[in-house]
C-alpha positions in Angstrom: 0.0 -0.2 -0.2 1.5 3.4 -1.3 0.9 6.2 1.3 -1.2 9.3 0.0 -2.4 12.5 1.1 -5.0 12.7 3.1 -6.2 15.5 1.3 -5.5 15.5 -2.3 -4.3 12.0 -2.4 -1.3 12.8 -3.9 1.8 10.2 -3.7 4.0 13.0 -3.9 5.5 12.9 -0.2 8.4 14.5 0.6 9.8 13.8 4.6 10.5 16.9 6.5 12.6 15.3 8.9 12.5 18.9 11.6 12.8 16.7 14.6 15.8 15.0 13.3 17.8 18.0 12.1 16.7 20.0 15.6 17.9 17.0 17.5 21.4 16.2 16.1 22.0 20.2 16.2 21.2 20.1 20.1 23.3 17.5 20.3 26.1 18.3 18.5 26.3 21.3 20.7 25.5 20.5 23.9 28.3 17.0 23.4 30.4 19.6 21.7 30.2 21.8 25.0 30.2 19.0 27.7 33.5 17.1 25.9 35.3 20.4 25.6 34.5 20.8 29.3 36.0 17.8 30.3 38.5 17.5 27.8 39.8 21.1 29.5 39.7 19.5 33.5 41.8 17.2 32.1 43.8 19.2 30.0 44.7 20.9 33.7 46.2 17.5 35.1 48.0 16.8 31.3 49.3 20.0 31.7 51.2 19.4 34.7 52.9 16.1 33.3 53.7 18.1 29.9 55.5 20.5 32.1 58.4 18.6 31.8 58.3 19.6 27.9 58.3 22.8 28.3 55.8 25.7 27.7 55.1 24.8 24.5 54.4 21.1 25.7 52.0 22.6 27.9 50.0 24.5 25.3 49.9 22.3 22.6 48.2 19.3 24.7 45.7 21.4 26.2 44.5 22.5 23.0 44.5 19.4 21.2 42.7 18.1 24.3 40.2 20.3 24.2 39.5 19.9 20.5 39.7 16.4 20.7 37.2 16.1 23.9 34.9 18.9 21.8 34.8 16.5 18.0 34.5 13.3 20.2 31.5 15.1 22.7 30.2 16.6 19.7 29.9 13.7 17.7 28.5 11.6 20.3 25.6 14.3 21.0 24.9 14.6 17.4 24.2 11.0 16.8 22.3 10.6 20.4 20.1 13.7 19.3 19.2 12.7 15.9 18.3 9.3 17.0 15.8 11.0 19.5 14.6 13.3 16.8 13.9 10.4 14.4 11.9 9.2 17.3 9.6 12.2 17.3 9.2 12.5 13.7 8.1 9.0 13.2 5.9 9.0 16.4 4.8 12.8 17.5 5.6 15.3 14.2 3.3 15.8 11.4 6.8 14.8 9.3 5.3 14.3 5.8 4.5 16.8 3.4 3.0 16.9 0.3 4.6 18.6 -2.6 1.0 19.0 -4.6 -1.0 21.2 -2.1 1.8 21.9 0.7 -0.3 19.9 3.9 1.7 18.4 6.2 0.9 15.5 8.1 1.5 12.2 10.5 1.2 8.6 8.8 0.5 5.6 10.9 3.7 3.5 11.4 2.3 1.2 9.4 1.9 3.5 6.1 5.5 5.0 7.2 7.6 4.8 4.2 11.4 4.7 4.3 13.2 7.4 3.1 16.5 7.7 2.6 18.5 10.2 4.6 18.9 13.2 3.3 
């Protein structure tokens, strides 16, 4: 059974994926911030150990640790946020838009088409 618009019965439908986009963006920002803060606190301890290499070693080690922590945290947060947003799209939000009439609606889970990721 092909999905169709309840207003005009067109089959020209496209996913909106609003929840997925918002969830991923929020996850990247919060995960990156958390990762950077954790890395900065760990970098303080690393700076003490890196003091053996001199001031340049301490600076580079601190910066690299903070950047790596932000990247790892942002990636993990983005993936988690996108998955949560995808669930919201499927079960809560009007996530399908009809290209013919512009109507937005949510399909029952049994009729939900599988769209490729955008």
